[in-house]
N, C-alpha and C positions, 0 to 999 in steps of 0.2 A: 186388910181385906183387899179384893179386888172386885170392882163391879164393872162387867161389859154390858153396853146398851147395843143390842145391834139392829138396826133397821134396814128395810129394802126401801134405798132411796137414792138418787143421785145425788152426789156432791155437789154443792152449789159453790161459786165463786166469790159472790157478795151474799152470802146468806142473811137474811134480816134477821133471823133470831140467833145466829153464832155468838152473838156478845153475850146473852143471856145465857145460853147452855152455858160458855165458858165460865161467867158468872157461878152457876150453881156448881160445877165442877171443882172449881176452885175453892168455892165455899167447903164442899165435903171431903176437900183433901187431906183437913186434919184427921179423918178419921177411917178413909179409903182413897183409894187411886180407882177414878171413874174413868172410863173410855166410850166414846161414842165412836160406832164402826158401821160406815155407810154402806150397804152392799147393792150392788148394780150391776150386773151382768149382762153380757150379749144375749147370753140364753133367758135372761128374765125379759130383756127388752123386745126379744121375736116372741116370748110367750102370752104377754102382753094382747098381742095382735091375734093370738089364735082363740083362746077363750079362757073364763075365768079358772076351770079345773085345770087347764096347762099352766096357767100362772101360779097358780098354789103350788102343783108339783115344783115347778122352778124355784120357789121360795123355799120348800122344804129342802131341794137339793143342796141350794146355795147355804141354808142354815145348818144342816147336818155335819158339817164339818166341826162347828163350834160347840157341839152337844157332848162332846168327848169328857170333858171335866167342870167339875163345878155345880152349883145347884141352878138347874135350868128353870125360867119362868117364863111362860108366853103370855104375852098380853093380849088376852083375847074376850071382845065383847060379850061373846056367849058363855063366859065364865061368871064363877061367883063374884058379885061387885065388892071391892074392899074400900075401906077408910082408910086415912093417912097412918092410923095407929096399926091396924091390920097388915099393912102394906110393912110397915116398919118391922113386923114380927118374922115376915121373909129374910132378913138379913141377920138377924140374931144368931150368933154364934155360926156363921158362915165364914168360909175362907175365900172363896171365888162363887160369884152368882152372875150369872148370864140371865139379861132381859130380853126378850124376843119382842120385837113390834112387827107385825104381820104387813104383809104388803098390801097393794089397794084390792084386792080379794081376800083377803083374811088368809087364815091356815088350812091347811088339809088337817083332818081331824087326827090322822096317824102321826103327825108332827106335835100336836097338843099332847096326844096321849106319850110320846118320848119324852115329854119334858116331867120336871118333878111335880109341877102344880103350873095351872094358868089363873089369871086373876083378868078382872074387869076394872077399869074405870069410869064404868055407865056403858049407856047406850049410845052416845052421842058420837058422831064422827068428827075426828080432826084430820086436818091434813099431816102428811109426815114432817112436813117441817115443824110443826107447831107441836104434834107429839113428843117430838125429841126434847122441847121445851119444859113440857109439863112432865114426863117421866125424869129428866134432870133434877127438876124443881122437887118432885115426890122422893126421890132418892135422897138428896139433901134433907128433906124434912123428915124422912125417915130415919135417917143416921142423926139428925137432931133429938128427934124421940127418945131413940135408946141409948144416947149420952146425956138426956136430961138438960140439952141445950134450950134455952129460951125461945128460939127462932118459931117452934111451934105454937107458942101461946099467941 
C-alpha cells in the first residue's frame, strides 16, 4: 500500500514537528509506504496576496496533477466527521491513497467533487505544520486498527 499526504505548505528547514512525522511514517512502514509532499509554488504565494478564491484556485491547480491515480480523499472541515475506525476504513483494500490537506483558505468545491470522498477531523483549525502530525498519526492509527495492532487501544 502507498499513502501520499499532500499539503499546501512551505518546507521548513528545521521544522519542529518533523521528528514526530518521521516517527509515525516509520511506524507505519510495516504496512504501507507513507510519504508527505509539501507543495508551495510561486503561483500559490502570489494567489495568497490576491484573494481567498484565487488562493483556492491555485491549490486546485497544484493538486490536480496528483488526482490521476489512487483513492483520493480531501480533508475538508465541511465534510462528514470521522472517528479513527471510520478513517481506517478508507485504507481497506486500497493500493494507493492520496490524502489532500487544503491550504489556508480550504478547497474549491470543484476540487472536493473530483475526489472519491472527503472527511473532516472536526471543526477546529490547525496550522499546516500541526495537521501534518495529526494526519501522520491517524494514518498509523488507521493501519493499526486494520491490522489488529494494539496501538489503538
